[in-house]
C-alpha positions, 0 to 999 in steps of 0.5 A: 705803745703797742695798741694805741691807735693814735700812734698807729701807722699802716704801712701802706700809708706811709709808702703813699706818703713816701711816694708823694714826698719823693717819688724819684728816691730809690725805694727797693734795690733787688741785685742789680735793679732799683725802683724809686717810689714811683715806679714802684707805686706804678708796678704794684 
């Protein structure tokens, strides 16, 4: 439910979680470029 802070997850925290769990998994595809979570975090 919206407004319930107990169930709220910030996007940047979810991203960090994905970096830790799946650093080599593809995070973003733009045209013919692909970045995994580790590369995307480094570029941020």
